[in-house]
C-alpha positions as CSV (number, residue, x, y, z in Angstrom):
1,X,-18.3,-52.0,2.5
2,X,-15.8,-50.0,4.5
3,X,-16.5,-48.9,8.0
4,X,-16.2,-45.2,7.0
5,X,-18.9,-45.6,4.3
6,X,-21.2,-47.4,6.7
7,X,-20.9,-44.6,9.2
8,X,-21.5,-41.9,6.6
9,X,-24.6,-43.6,5.3
10,X,-26.0,-44.1,8.8
11,X,-25.1,-40.6,10.2
12,X,-27.8,-39.0,12.3
13,X,-27.7,-35.9,10.1
14,X,-28.3,-38.0,6.9
15,X,-26.6,-37.4,3.6
16,X,-23.6,-35.1,3.6
17,X,-23.3,-32.7,0.6
18,X,-19.7,-31.6,0.2
19,X,-19.0,-28.3,-1.7
20,X,-15.7,-26.7,-2.8
21,X,-14.5,-23.7,-4.7
22,X,-11.0,-22.3,-4.6
23,X,-9.8,-22.4,-1.0
24,X,-13.4,-22.7,0.4
25,X,-15.0,-26.0,1.5
26,X,-18.4,-26.6,3.0
27,X,-20.7,-29.5,4.1
28,X,-24.5,-29.2,4.1
29,X,-26.6,-32.0,5.7
30,X,-29.9,-33.7,4.7
31,X,-31.1,-33.0,8.3
32,X,-32.5,-29.5,8.2
33,X,-30.5,-28.4,5.1
34,X,-28.0,-27.3,7.8
35,X,-24.6,-25.8,7.3
36,X,-22.4,-28.3,9.2
37,X,-19.0,-27.1,8.0
38,X,-17.5,-24.1,6.3
39,X,-13.7,-23.5,6.0
40,X,-11.2,-21.4,4.1
41,X,-7.6,-22.7,3.6
42,X,-8.5,-25.5,6.0
43,X,-9.4,-23.1,8.8
44,X,-13.0,-23.2,10.1
45,X,-15.2,-20.1,9.5
46,X,-18.1,-21.5,11.5
47,X,-18.4,-23.9,14.5
48,X,-19.0,-27.4,13.4
49,X,-20.1,-30.8,14.8
50,X,-19.9,-34.4,13.8
51,X,-22.0,-35.9,11.1
52,X,-23.3,-38.5,13.6
53,X,-24.1,-35.9,16.2
54,X,-27.4,-33.8,16.4
55,X,-26.4,-30.1,15.9
56,X,-26.0,-28.7,19.4
57,X,-27.3,-25.2,20.1
58,X,-28.8,-25.0,16.6
59,X,-25.4,-24.9,14.9
60,X,-26.0,-24.1,11.3
61,X,-29.7,-24.6,11.4
62,X,-32.3,-22.9,9.1
63,X,-35.2,-21.4,11.0
64,X,-38.5,-21.7,9.0
65,X,-41.3,-20.6,9.1
66,X,-40.2,-18.4,12.0
67,X,-36.9,-17.6,13.7
68,X,-36.3,-17.3,17.4
69,X,-39.2,-17.7,19.9
70,X,-43.0,-17.5,20.0
71,X,-44.2,-16.8,23.5
72,X,-45.9,-20.0,24.8
73,X,-46.4,-21.1,21.2
74,X,-49.5,-19.0,20.9
75,X,-50.5,-16.6,18.2
76,X,-53.5,-15.3,16.2
77,X,-53.6,-15.1,12.4
78,X,-56.4,-14.5,10.0
79,X,-58.9,-14.2,12.9
80,X,-58.0,-17.6,14.2
81,X,-56.1,-18.7,17.3
82,X,-53.2,-21.1,16.9
83,X,-51.1,-23.0,19.4
84,X,-47.7,-24.5,18.4
85,X,-45.9,-27.3,20.3
86,X,-43.7,-25.8,23.0
87,X,-40.2,-26.9,21.8
88,X,-38.3,-24.9,24.5
89,X,-40.1,-26.1,27.7
90,X,-37.7,-24.3,30.1
91,X,-38.9,-21.0,28.7
92,X,-42.4,-22.1,27.6
93,X,-41.7,-21.1,24.0
94,X,-41.9,-22.5,20.5
95,X,-38.5,-21.9,19.0
96,X,-36.8,-21.8,15.6
97,X,-39.6,-23.1,13.4
98,X,-40.6,-26.5,12.2
99,X,-37.9,-27.8,9.7
100,X,-34.5,-27.8,11.3
101,X,-34.7,-31.5,12.1
102,X,-36.6,-32.5,9.0
103,X,-35.2,-34.4,6.0
104,X,-34.5,-32.3,3.0
105,X,-34.1,-33.6,-0.5
106,X,-31.2,-32.7,-2.9
107,X,-32.8,-31.4,-6.1
108,X,-29.3,-30.5,-7.5
109,X,-25.8,-31.2,-6.4
110,X,-22.7,-29.9,-8.2
111,X,-19.2,-29.5,-6.9
112,X,-19.8,-25.9,-5.8
113,X,-23.5,-25.9,-5.3
114,X,-26.4,-27.8,-3.7
115,X,-30.1,-27.1,-3.8
116,X,-32.3,-28.8,-1.3
117,X,-36.1,-28.8,-1.0
118,X,-38.6,-29.6,1.7
119,X,-42.5,-29.7,1.6
120,X,-43.8,-28.4,4.9
121,X,-47.3,-29.7,5.3
122,X,-49.9,-28.2,7.7
123,X,-50.1,-29.0,11.4
124,X,-52.6,-28.0,14.0
125,X,-50.4,-25.2,15.1
126,X,-49.4,-24.1,11.6
127,X,-52.2,-25.1,9.2
128,X,-50.4,-23.9,6.1
129,X,-48.5,-25.6,3.3
130,X,-45.1,-24.3,2.1
131,X,-42.7,-25.6,-0.5
132,X,-39.2,-24.6,0.7
133,X,-35.8,-24.4,-1.0
134,X,-32.3,-23.8,0.3
135,X,-29.5,-23.2,-2.2
136,X,-25.9,-23.1,-1.0
137,X,-23.3,-21.9,-3.5
138,X,-19.5,-21.5,-3.0
139,X,-17.4,-19.1,-5.0
140,X,-13.6,-19.0,-4.9
141,X,-13.6,-15.2,-4.4
142,X,-16.9,-14.4,-2.7
143,X,-17.2,-17.4,-0.4
144,X,-20.6,-18.8,0.7
145,X,-24.0,-17.6,-0.6
146,X,-27.2,-19.0,0.8
147,X,-30.6,-18.3,-0.8
148,X,-33.7,-19.3,1.2
149,X,-37.0,-19.5,-0.7
150,X,-40.6,-20.3,0.4
151,X,-43.6,-20.7,-1.9
152,X,-47.1,-20.9,-0.5
153,X,-48.4,-24.2,-2.0
154,X,-51.6,-24.1,0.0
155,X,-55.0,-22.4,-0.3
156,X,-54.8,-19.8,2.5
157,X,-52.5,-16.9,3.2
158,X,-49.7,-18.0,5.6
159,X,-47.6,-16.1,8.1
160,X,-44.0,-16.5,7.3
161,X,-40.5,-15.6,8.5
162,X,-37.1,-17.2,8.3
163,X,-33.6,-17.0,9.7
164,X,-30.4,-18.9,9.9
165,X,-28.1,-19.9,12.9
166,X,-24.4,-20.1,12.0
167,X,-21.8,-19.4,14.6
168,X,-18.8,-17.5,13.2
169,X,-15.4,-18.4,14.5
170,X,-11.8,-17.3,14.0
171,X,-10.3,-20.1,16.1
172,X,-10.0,-18.2,19.4
173,X,-12.4,-17.1,22.2
174,X,-14.6,-14.2,21.1
175,X,-13.7,-12.1,24.2
176,X,-10.4,-10.9,22.7
177,X,-11.9,-10.4,19.2
178,X,-13.4,-7.3,17.7
179,X,-17.0,-7.4,16.5
180,X,-18.5,-4.9,14.1
181,X,-22.2,-4.6,13.4
182,X,-23.7,-1.5,11.9
183,X,-26.9,-1.6,13.8
184,X,-28.5,1.5,15.4
185,X,-31.1,-0.3,17.6
186,X,-31.5,-3.4,19.7
187,X,-34.5,-5.2,21.1
188,X,-34.6,-5.7,24.9
189,X,-35.9,-9.0,26.2
190,X,-37.2,-10.4,29.5
191,X,-35.9,-13.4,31.4
192,X,-37.7,-15.7,29.0
193,X,-36.0,-14.0,26.0
194,X,-39.3,-12.5,24.9
195,X,-39.2,-8.8,23.7
196,X,-40.0,-6.6,26.7
197,X,-40.6,-3.4,24.8
198,X,-39.8,-1.6,21.5
199,X,-36.3,-1.4,20.1
200,X,-33.8,1.0,21.8
201,X,-30.9,3.1,20.7
202,X,-27.6,1.3,21.1
203,X,-25.7,4.5,21.8
204,X,-23.9,4.3,25.2
205,X,-24.8,0.7,25.8
206,X,-22.8,-2.6,25.5
207,X,-24.9,-3.3,22.4
208,X,-23.2,-0.6,20.4
209,X,-20.9,-2.6,18.0
210,X,-20.8,0.0,15.2
211,X,-17.2,1.0,15.7
212,X,-15.9,-2.6,16.1
213,X,-15.0,-2.7,19.8
214,X,-13.1,-5.5,21.5
215,X,-15.9,-7.7,22.5
216,X,-14.8,-8.4,26.0
217,X,-17.2,-10.0,28.5
218,X,-20.4,-8.8,26.8
219,X,-23.3,-11.2,27.2
220,X,-25.7,-10.7,24.3
221,X,-28.7,-12.7,23.1
222,X,-30.6,-9.9,21.3
223,X,-32.0,-8.9,18.0
224,X,-30.6,-5.8,16.3
225,X,-32.3,-3.6,13.7
226,X,-31.8,-0.2,12.1
227,X,-29.1,-2.0,10.1
228,X,-26.6,0.0,8.0
229,X,-26.2,-1.2,4.4
230,X,-23.7,-1.0,1.6
231,X,-24.4,0.1,-1.9
232,X,-25.7,-3.4,-2.7
233,X,-28.2,-3.4,0.1
234,X,-26.2,-5.7,2.3
235,X,-25.6,-5.4,6.0
236,X,-22.4,-6.9,7.5
237,X,-21.2,-8.5,10.7
238,X,-17.4,-8.9,11.1
239,X,-15.5,-11.0,13.7
240,X,-11.8,-10.3,13.8
241,X,-9.0,-11.9,15.8
242,X,-5.9,-13.4,14.4
243,X,-8.0,-13.7,11.2
244,X,-11.4,-12.3,10.0
245,X,-14.7,-13.8,9.0
246,X,-17.7,-11.7,7.8
247,X,-21.4,-12.5,7.4
248,X,-23.7,-10.4,5.1
249,X,-27.4,-10.4,4.6
250,X,-29.7,-8.7,2.0
251,X,-32.6,-6.4,2.6
252,X,-35.0,-9.3,3.1
253,X,-33.4,-9.5,6.6
254,X,-34.0,-6.3,8.6
255,X,-33.0,-8.0,11.8
256,X,-29.8,-9.6,13.0
257,X,-29.5,-11.7,16.2
258,X,-26.2,-11.7,18.1
259,X,-25.8,-14.6,20.5
260,X,-22.8,-15.2,22.7
261,X,-23.9,-18.7,23.6
262,X,-22.8,-18.4,27.3
263,X,-25.0,-21.4,28.3
264,X,-24.3,-23.6,25.3
265,X,-22.1,-26.6,25.0
266,X,-19.2,-24.5,23.6
267,X,-19.4,-21.2,25.3
268,X,-17.8,-18.2,23.7
269,X,-15.8,-20.2,21.1
270,X,-18.0,-18.8,18.4
271,X,-20.4,-16.0,17.9
272,X,-24.0,-16.7,16.8
273,X,-24.9,-14.3,14.0
274,X,-28.4,-14.9,12.8
275,X,-29.9,-13.0,9.8
276,X,-33.7,-12.8,10.3
277,X,-36.7,-11.5,8.4
278,X,-38.6,-10.7,11.6
279,X,-37.9,-10.2,15.3
280,X,-38.5,-12.6,18.1
281,X,-42.2,-13.3,18.9
282,X,-43.2,-12.0,15.5
283,X,-46.2,-14.3,15.0
284,X,-47.7,-13.0,18.2
285,X,-46.8,-9.3,17.7
286,X,-47.3,-9.3,13.9
287,X,-44.1,-7.3,13.5
288,X,-42.2,-8.1,10.3
289,X,-44.4,-11.1,9.4
290,X,-44.6,-11.8,5.7
291,X,-48.2,-12.5,4.6
292,X,-47.5,-15.1,2.0
293,X,-50.5,-15.5,-0.2
294,X,-51.4,-18.7,-2.1
295,X,-48.9,-19.1,-5.0
296,X,-46.7,-16.3,-3.7
297,X,-42.9,-16.6,-3.3
298,X,-40.6,-15.0,-0.8
299,X,-36.8,-15.3,-0.7
300,X,-33.8,-13.9,1.0
301,X,-30.0,-14.3,0.7
302,X,-27.1,-14.2,3.1
303,X,-23.5,-15.3,3.0
304,X,-20.2,-15.8,4.8
305,X,-16.6,-15.0,3.6
306,X,-13.1,-14.9,4.9
307,X,-11.2,-11.7,4.6
């Protein structure tokens, strides 16, 4: 057995599912059903990492059954108090859900598509049972399409939300790039990144990205809402430098997090663009939480393309 095969089989992120269509190529991992690579004509559209390296700064992770943070991991639902493990101890928060390091199983794998599944069983902090599915499809013209689905396989109504955490890149620092996001409002946060009040108008603030300004030295780690949509119900984020990459999300995602990753391992080399079904701290506030009844299904779709 060759050394390369040995390394692939023993990679920390598990099986590597390669996809291709036209000039697009992608790699999705067993670990977290994460998007590890996406490229067009050999040039990366997202920040990547090695197969034998845990994804730093949540690169490519799927965020289920909640995106972003829950203050001190505490929330009430159905008249009961719940406490999640604090997975971000520096800020005393539970962050980015429960499945981003879990092993997902490939139910189908074709040259341009992979469908992975994971059964999330109940825990003390989240006593609910979900059957999860993530389907990645590449199209030679439209690029990447990701469909995230949850079915309540348990006996009680479950609180649910999801998000995704790709970092868009055009191969140069984001400071000199233009960023366009048609969002009318942003959510202010405190020093622990918990919402500090209701959403605010972006007009006249550094958070106004509606006209595609040069990004400059903006430092942003905030959720945006009031998203403008096209005739198909999609909202778009565009990052342009020497080339352009765009992320879209359907109406299941009324929130979009923008993260400049100033404190991450690769500061300002990519832009975190995170479609979300609910805002930060949603389990505690109740805002945007999906009440997923037994047997019910919820899904949302987003994608990335070069242009």
